[in-house]
N, C-alpha and C positions, 0 to 999 in steps of 0.2 A: 041769587039768596038776597031778600033785604034783613034789614039790622033786625028786626021784631023775629023773622024768621030765624037766622042766626043768636039772637039771641034764645028763643025760646027751647031751641035744640041744645045750646051751652046747659041752662037750668035744667030740661029735660036731663041731660048727661047728669048733672049733678046729683041730682033727684033719684036717680040708678046709683051711682055711686053710695052715697047713703045707706040707700035702704041695703045692697047686697056686700057693705063694708068693704067694697075692692076698688079703689086702695084705702087702706083701712086710715087712713091720715083726712080722707073725707069722712066718716061718721065724726074722726078725733077734732076736726076744726070744726064743724057743725057746732057740735057739743061746748066746744070751748065760744065761739060765739053767741050760741044763746044763753049760756053761758052769766058772756060780760054784758048781758044787757042787750043784743043787738035782734031785731026784729026777725021770723022769719024768713021776710019778705028780704030784711037785709042781709041775711047769715046767704044764703042760695045767692043773691046777684052779686055778692063780694066773693066768694064761692067762684059764677060762674066769670066772672072777670080773670080771674086767675086762670082755669081751665081755656081762657079763650086767649089768654096773652101769651101760655103754652104751645096752641094750635096755631094761632098766627107766628109763632118762632119755626115749627117746627114746617108747616108749608113754606114759609120765605127762604128758610135755610135750605130745601129739599132733605130734613134728618127723619128720623123716628122719632116719636114720641117720647118724651122722657121725663121718668115716672120720678127718677130724684129731685128734677129743677120741679116739676110739677105741684110735688110735695115742699118743696122746699118756699115756692109761691104764698103756697095756702098757711104755712106756719109763718108768714113774714102779715098777713089778713088780723089789723091791730083788732083786740076783742072786743074795746067801746073804741065809740067816737072822739 
């Protein structure tokens, strides 16, 4: 899978998380970033980077996806530049 494919899958996953409100931190983070002045594209890409970080850790350590860690990564994203 090339980087563009991975990025597209991550962005699609983040969009589904926001739409389904699962986890609720996805919608909360998106709203916080938009309210902080981020563009839609910036917000989605920042959130996808957090998702990719957790997915990379999961694969590297052969452990299940950690929702608490992912939520913590989302909360660390700065609302503005």
